[in-house]
C-alpha positions as CSV (number, residue, x, y, z in Angstrom):
1,M,-20.9,180.9,84.5
2,N,-18.6,184.0,84.2
3,C,-15.6,184.4,86.6
4,K,-13.8,187.7,86.5
5,L,-10.8,189.0,88.4
6,V,-11.4,192.6,89.5
7,G,-8.9,195.1,91.0
8,Q,-5.3,196.3,90.7
9,Y,-3.5,196.1,94.0
10,I,-5.5,193.4,95.7
11,Q,-7.9,191.5,93.4
12,H,-11.2,189.9,94.2
13,L,-13.1,187.3,92.2
14,E,-16.5,188.2,90.8
15,V,-18.6,185.2,89.8
16,T,-21.8,185.5,87.8
17,L,-24.0,182.4,88.2
18,L,-26.8,181.7,85.8
19,P,-30.0,180.1,87.1
20,G,-29.1,176.6,88.6
21,E,-25.3,177.1,88.4
22,E,-23.1,176.6,91.5
23,F,-19.7,177.5,92.7
24,Y,-17.5,176.2,95.6
25,A,-15.5,178.3,98.0
26,E,-13.4,178.2,101.0
27,K,-15.3,179.1,104.2
28,G,-14.9,182.8,105.0
29,S,-14.0,183.9,101.5
30,V,-17.3,185.5,100.5
31,I,-17.3,189.4,100.3
32,Y,-20.9,189.7,99.2
33,L,-23.6,187.8,97.3
34,E,-26.7,189.1,95.6
35,T,-30.3,188.0,96.5
36,G,-31.0,184.7,94.9
37,I,-27.7,183.1,95.8
38,E,-28.1,180.4,98.5
39,K,-25.3,179.0,100.7
40,E,-24.8,175.4,101.8
41,L,-22.0,174.4,104.1
42,S,-20.8,170.8,103.9
43,F,-18.0,168.9,105.6
44,N,-14.8,168.6,103.6
45,G,-14.0,165.0,104.2
46,S,-14.7,162.5,107.0
47,G,-13.2,161.0,110.0
48,L,-11.1,162.1,113.0
49,G,-7.9,161.9,111.0
50,R,-9.3,164.3,108.4
51,I,-10.3,166.8,111.2
52,I,-6.8,166.7,112.7
53,S,-5.0,167.0,109.4
54,A,-7.2,169.9,108.3
55,K,-6.5,171.8,111.5
56,L,-2.7,171.2,111.1
57,S,-2.6,172.1,107.4
58,G,-4.6,175.3,107.7
59,E,-7.6,174.1,105.7
60,S,-11.2,174.7,106.6
61,L,-13.1,171.7,107.8
62,F,-16.0,172.9,105.6
63,I,-16.5,173.9,102.0
64,L,-19.2,176.4,100.9
65,R,-21.5,175.6,98.0
66,L,-23.0,178.7,96.4
67,F,-25.9,178.2,94.0
68,N,-28.3,180.4,92.1
69,V,-32.0,179.6,92.9
70,S,-33.4,182.6,91.1
71,N,-34.4,182.9,87.4
72,M,-31.9,185.6,86.7
73,P,-28.0,185.8,86.7
74,R,-26.7,186.7,90.1
75,K,-23.3,187.7,91.4
76,V,-21.1,186.6,94.3
77,A,-17.7,188.2,95.1
78,L,-14.9,186.3,96.8
79,G,-11.8,187.7,98.4
80,S,-8.4,186.5,99.5
81,R,-5.6,187.7,101.7
82,F,-3.4,188.9,98.8
83,G,-4.6,188.3,95.2
84,I,-6.3,185.5,93.2
85,F,-4.7,183.2,90.5
86,P,-6.7,180.7,88.4
87,V,-5.3,177.3,87.5
88,K,-7.2,174.8,85.3
89,L,-7.2,171.2,86.5
90,N,-8.1,168.3,84.2
91,G,-8.1,165.5,86.7
92,E,-4.6,166.4,87.7
93,T,-3.0,166.7,91.1
94,M,-1.6,170.0,92.5
95,I,0.5,170.4,95.6
96,C,0.1,173.8,97.3
97,H,1.2,175.8,100.3
98,R,-1.4,175.3,103.0
99,G,-4.4,177.7,102.9
100,V,-4.1,178.9,99.3
101,Y,-7.3,177.4,98.0
102,V,-10.0,180.1,97.6
103,G,-12.6,178.5,95.4
104,S,-13.4,176.5,92.3
105,N,-16.2,176.3,89.7
106,N,-16.6,172.6,90.4
107,R,-16.1,170.7,93.6
108,V,-12.5,169.5,94.0
109,N,-10.9,167.2,96.5
110,V,-8.8,169.4,98.9
111,T,-6.8,167.2,101.3
112,T,-3.7,167.3,103.4
113,K,-0.4,166.0,102.1
114,L,2.3,164.9,104.4
115,S,5.6,165.9,102.7
116,V,9.1,165.3,104.1
117,S,10.5,167.1,101.0
118,G,8.2,170.0,101.9
119,L,9.5,170.1,105.4
120,T,13.2,169.9,104.5
121,G,12.7,172.3,101.6
122,G,10.9,174.9,103.8
123,M,7.3,174.7,102.6
124,G,6.3,172.8,105.7
125,L,5.5,169.2,106.6
126,L,1.8,169.6,105.8
127,L,0.7,170.9,102.4
128,Q,-2.5,171.1,100.5
129,K,-3.3,168.6,97.7
130,I,-6.0,169.5,95.2
131,Q,-7.4,167.1,92.7
132,G,-10.3,167.3,90.3
133,N,-11.7,168.8,87.1
134,S,-12.2,172.5,87.6
135,T,-10.7,175.9,87.4
136,V,-9.2,176.4,90.9
137,F,-8.6,179.9,92.3
138,L,-5.6,180.2,94.5
139,D,-4.3,182.9,96.9
140,T,-1.2,184.7,95.5
141,K,0.9,187.7,96.4
142,G,1.6,189.6,93.2
143,T,1.4,188.5,89.5
144,P,2.3,184.8,89.5
145,I,5.3,183.4,87.6
146,T,4.6,180.2,85.7
147,I,7.5,177.9,84.8
148,N,6.9,174.8,82.6
149,L,9.6,172.3,83.2
150,Q,10.3,169.6,80.6
151,Y,11.6,166.2,81.5
152,G,15.0,166.4,83.2
153,E,14.9,170.2,83.6
154,S,15.2,171.6,87.1
155,I,15.2,174.9,89.0
156,E,16.0,176.0,92.5
157,V,13.3,177.9,94.3
158,D,13.0,179.9,97.5
159,E,10.2,178.0,99.2
160,N,8.6,181.2,100.4
161,H,7.7,182.0,96.8
162,I,6.0,178.7,95.9
163,I,2.2,178.9,95.3
164,A,1.7,175.5,93.8
165,L,3.3,172.6,91.9
166,L,1.2,170.9,89.2
167,N,1.9,167.3,88.2
168,I,5.0,167.2,90.3
169,S,5.4,164.3,92.7
170,E,7.4,163.9,95.9
171,P,10.5,162.4,94.3
172,Q,10.8,165.5,92.1
173,M,11.1,167.8,95.1
174,Q,14.6,167.9,96.7
175,S,16.0,170.2,99.4
176,N,19.3,171.9,98.6
177,W,21.1,172.8,101.9
178,S,23.8,175.4,101.6
179,L,25.4,177.9,103.9
180,G,25.7,180.1,100.8
181,N,21.9,180.2,100.5
182,L,21.7,181.4,104.1
183,L,24.3,184.1,103.6
184,G,22.6,185.1,100.3
185,G,19.4,185.8,102.2
186,E,17.4,182.8,100.8
187,G,17.5,180.7,104.0
188,L,19.5,177.6,104.7
189,S,17.7,175.5,102.2
190,M,16.2,176.0,98.8
191,M,14.0,173.5,97.0
192,R,15.2,171.9,93.8
193,I,12.3,170.9,91.5
194,I,12.8,168.5,88.7
195,G,10.5,168.3,85.6
196,P,8.3,167.4,84.0
197,G,5.6,169.6,85.6
198,T,4.5,173.2,86.2
199,V,5.7,175.5,89.0
200,Y,3.7,178.5,90.1
201,L,5.6,181.2,92.0
202,S,4.6,184.4,93.8
203,P,7.0,187.3,93.1
204,S,6.5,188.4,96.7
205,Q,7.3,186.2,99.7
206,F,4.7,184.6,101.9
207,T,5.1,181.8,104.4
208,P,2.6,179.1,105.4
209,A,2.0,180.9,108.7
210,T,0.7,184.0,106.9
211,I,-1.5,182.5,104.3
């Protein structure tokens, strides 16, 4: 399988699947696919609670499996609202803004995470949680900023720039309320993130409602 980001201003993802290979994508993300690529829509989870949480968090209830049934390499192109950013997961957990998952070269577990820290920090009460072994492609607005925090290190972040947090748990996320933040244009609260873990930031703002 070959995955290539194409474009300058707004990128798209071009995936070349060899015979028998498959790729997973968010419903509605396909731009085009070549003859020989088949689509299979499956339910992303089970139960009434999963349906409610998916609707509230901005996730799709379904995940799209794309697979090459031909005997030749075939292409499929995927788009996003802004740009696309790859993150490699090795059985790890990543907390994201809702709606940023675009696709992955293996099936991953995309669920809703209830986060009080996210609510008070400005990311929202319902976030996406992604787990699995795969390269995951996320929606981003601009060239992402990657910050690797060591144990005990911390940063303060405007929540509207956060794409995802890798290997960072709820206790490592704290809201920092300040009138100075508001007067400085960052909003009433910024989020303090404490290492260890990795923080992925977008240089341009986006909010959960626009992703």
